[in-house]
N, C-alpha and C positions, 0 to 999 in steps of 0.2 A: 422505555427499553427497559431490556431487563437487570434490576442493578447489576446481574453476575456479571457482565459487561464491561457497567462504570471501569476502566482501570485508570487505573490512578498517576499520575504525567509525570515522567522520570525521563531522566536524560536516553535511557535506551527504550526506542518503539519493538512496538508486540509483537511476539513471533505471528501474528496473524489479521490481516487491520484489510478492508475493502473499502472501495467509495462506494457504491449500493449500499443507500441510507434500508431497503429493505433486509439486507444479508443481517445475519448476529452476531458479525465482527466487522459492522462500520463503526464507526466515535467520532464523530465532527471535529469534537476536539482537539482528537491528533491530526486531524488530515485538516486545520482551520492553524495549525504550527508548523507544518510544512514536513510533509514527511518525501526524501528521495529513495529514489530506490535505481541501486547496480546490480546490473544482474550480468552474471557470469562479467563481470569487471566493466563492463557500460551501459551508462546513464541511461535511466527509458522514462518516459515522460509518458508514456501508457497505461502505463499498467494500474486494471482496474483492484485487483486482487492477489495478494501473496500472501506465503508461506515457507515460511522460515527454514520448520524443520522436516517438512516433506520437497521442501526443496525448486518450488516453482513458483512460477506467476501464471496470470490474467492475463492478454493485452487483447485490447479494439483488434479488430481486424475492421483498420478502414472505416469507412461512413455508413456500412453496413448494419441496419438495428432488425430486431425481431418483429416478430408482428407487437408486440406490447409497448414498441419504440425502443426498449432497450437498446445499446451495440451489442454486437455477435462479437464474445469472445473467443480464443485462442488458451491453450493451458502449456506452457513450456516451461520444460522443465532444464536444473542448472540451481549454480548455487546463486543462493540472495541476499543480500548485502542492503537492510533495509538506515536509514537514518537521519535527525531529523536539518533540519535544510539551516535554524537559524545555529547550529552550534556549526554545523560543519562554514557557515558563512563568519563568525569570531573569529580573524588571524589571531595567532600570537598565544590562545587561549592552549594549556592543557595540561 
């Protein structure tokens, strides 16, 4: 992975993140930490990629896959709110 995409660990999720290891926006360390997504105010668990500044998420379409075995996705536009699950689980802090 190029050093340009090695984001430092902070309490703010990156503007764009992908679960696909082939993507330049993939960061395994952040994904292991646990990133949650609220899309249009609703918790989403099937997000493959998101971009806050552009306002979209890519979500898997059922169990359908392409010819290489990767899940088919659809791009949805709206407000995106990423957060770290470990920070959301800490009660009474802040």
